[in-house]
C-alpha positions, 0 to 999 in steps of 0.5 A, spaced: 458 513 482 463 513 477 468 507 477 476 509 478 480 509 472 485 503 474 487 497 469 484 492 474 477 495 473 478 498 466 480 491 463 480 486 469 481 481 464 488 484 461 496 482 463 496 488 467 490 486 471 493 479 472 499 481 475 495 484 481 492 478 482 498 474 482 500 479 487 494 478 491 496 470 491 503 471 493 501 476 499 495 470 501 501 465 501 506 469 504 503 469 512 501 461 512 500 462 520 498 469 520 493 472 514 496 478 512 490 483 514 492 489 514 498 491 509 502 498 509 504 500 501 511 505 501 516 506 496 523 509 497 522 515 494 516 519 491 513 518 484 515 510 484 507 508 483 506 506 490 498 509 490 497 506 484 500 499 486 495 500 493 489 502 489 489 495 484 491 491 490 485 494 493 481 492 487 483 485 486 483 484 493 475 486 494 474 482 487 474 476 492 468 478 496 471 480 501 470 487 505 476 491 503 478 498 506 483 502 502 486 508 507 490 514 505 495 515 511 499 519 506 497 526 509 502 530 506 501 528 499 495 524 499 492 521 492 487 516 493 481 521 493 483 523 486 484 516 484 476 514 486 474 521 485 472 521 492 471 528 497 477 529 501 473 534 505 473 530 511 477 523 512 483 520 517 485 526 520 479 530 522 477 522 525 482 522 529 482 529 531 474 528 532 471 532 528 466 526 524 465 519 526 467 513 522 460 511 519 461 518 515 468 518 514 468 512 510 466 512 503 464 508 497 468 507 491 464 505 486 467 498 486 464 492 489 466 490 497 471 496 496 471 503 501 476 508 502 478 513 507 481 518 504 487 522 508 482 529 509 484 535 512 491 536 511 494 537 518 500 541 521 503 534 524 501 528 521 507 524 524 504 526 531 497 524 529 500 517 527 503 516 533 497 517 537 493 512 541 488 514 537 490 510 531 491 504 535 484 504 537 482 506 530 485 500 527 483 495 531 476 497 530 477 497 522 480 490 523 473 487 526 470 491 520 474 489 514 477 483 511 482 486 508 485 494 509 490 496 504 494 503 507 498 508 502 503 511 506 508 516 504 515 514 501 519 511 507 526 515 506 523 522 506 519 522 513 517 517 519 510 516 518 510 509 515 515 506 520 509 509 525 504 505 523 509 498 524 505 496 530 499 496 527 500 492 521 501 485 518 506 487 513 509 492 508 509 492 501 516 495 498 515 499 491 521 500 487 521 503 481 525 500 475 530 505 473 529 510 478 530 507 485 537 506 486 540 500 490 543 504 496 535 507 496 532 500 496 537 497 502 536 504 506 528 503 505 529 496 507 533 498 513 528 503 516 523 498 516 527 493 519 529 497 525 521 498 527 521 490 526 516 490 520 515 484 517 516 485 509 512 481 505 515 483 499 517 488 493 513 490 488 518 492 481 513 497 478 514 501 471 517 495 468 517 495 461 513 490 458 516 488 452 522 485 458 516 480 460 512 483 465 508 488 468 511 489 474 515 484 479 514 481 486 519 479 490 519 476 497 523 480 502 529 474 501 531 477 494 534 483 498 541 482 499 548 480 497 546 473 498 541 474 492 546 475 487 545 468 485 537 468 484 536 469 476 529 471 474 529 471 466 523 475 466 524 481 470 530 485 472 532 485 479 534 491 483 541 490 485 
């Protein structure tokens, strides 16, 4: 099987790949009492790179020897099957609709310890599927099968799909595109997650110019809000 064209696979010793390993470490230390086994990756708006972040994060999680699943819950505009050149004929939507067994829906990725569950047939009602009791049962089963589950979800300012998963996940990563997302959009995205009592593990500042000191920036949720204006980082431009 052809391996995905991701920085963590193509050039695992590069600065970009190391940045994702740092992100992995920060996530692992962000939850001392309870490990973050199921992580949702979302963004404020479209084209901020959330699927790329989710894919690379899943790869570095799998590199530690842990069984990892990359789950595409973006049934409106799925991307992960393209990244991993996987079939999307049968996936999550078909599984929830009872059209395929779990063992048939989960696919190999060509990356050791990493499997993928694609979005599947595009349904007319993605939100209803994600709000059904079947998703809760599925997530319980997947937790017993995998050490880490990375979920790619639609932009939170566009649809409610990401919020619907709050009860089944251990935390969220909010991807923000440098020079693309504005302060109000980032704050609104945070507010929507907090309204469903979602735990925000942090934010990833994506598409940041490497000449300014980094491939991406990672921030814990304490970096949001007016009180954070005192926080300084010489290497990474803060969204504010």
